[in-house]
C-alpha positions in Angstrom: 206.7 464.3 160.9 206.1 461.0 159.1 208.2 458.0 159.6 209.7 458.4 156.1 210.7 462.0 156.9 212.1 461.0 160.2 214.1 458.2 158.6 215.5 460.7 156.0 216.5 463.2 158.7 218.2 460.4 160.7 220.2 459.3 157.6 221.3 462.9 156.9 222.3 463.3 160.5 224.4 460.1 160.5 226.1 461.2 157.2 227.1 464.5 158.7 228.4 462.9 161.9 230.5 460.5 159.7 232.0 463.4 157.7 232.2 465.9 160.5 236.0 465.8 160.9 236.7 466.2 157.3 234.1 469.0 157.0 235.4 470.9 160.0 239.1 470.5 158.9 241.1 473.7 159.5 238.0 475.5 160.8 237.9 474.8 164.5 238.0 477.5 167.1 237.6 477.8 170.9 235.2 480.3 172.4 235.8 482.4 175.5 233.8 479.8 177.4 236.0 477.0 176.1 233.4 475.7 173.7 234.8 474.1 170.5 233.1 475.3 167.3 233.8 474.4 163.8 232.8 475.4 160.2 230.9 472.2 159.4 227.5 473.8 158.8 229.1 476.9 157.2 230.7 474.6 154.6 227.5 472.7 154.0 225.6 476.0 153.5 228.1 477.2 150.9 228.0 473.9 149.1 224.2 474.0 148.9 224.3 477.7 147.9 226.8 476.9 145.0 224.7 473.9 143.9 221.6 476.0 143.8 223.4 478.7 141.7 224.6 476.3 139.0 222.4 475.8 136.0 221.2 472.3 135.4 
């Protein structure tokens, strides 16, 4: 991975971390092993899918 790609990946990671509470809102659940999960990546996937479907 080039430095430019690594920098872009780091930026995306920081943006996700900054928005995580809002993205996970009303979608948190606890597993049988007491691990907390949320719907952050599910919401991001849906948004990307919707954006891809829309004509430009």
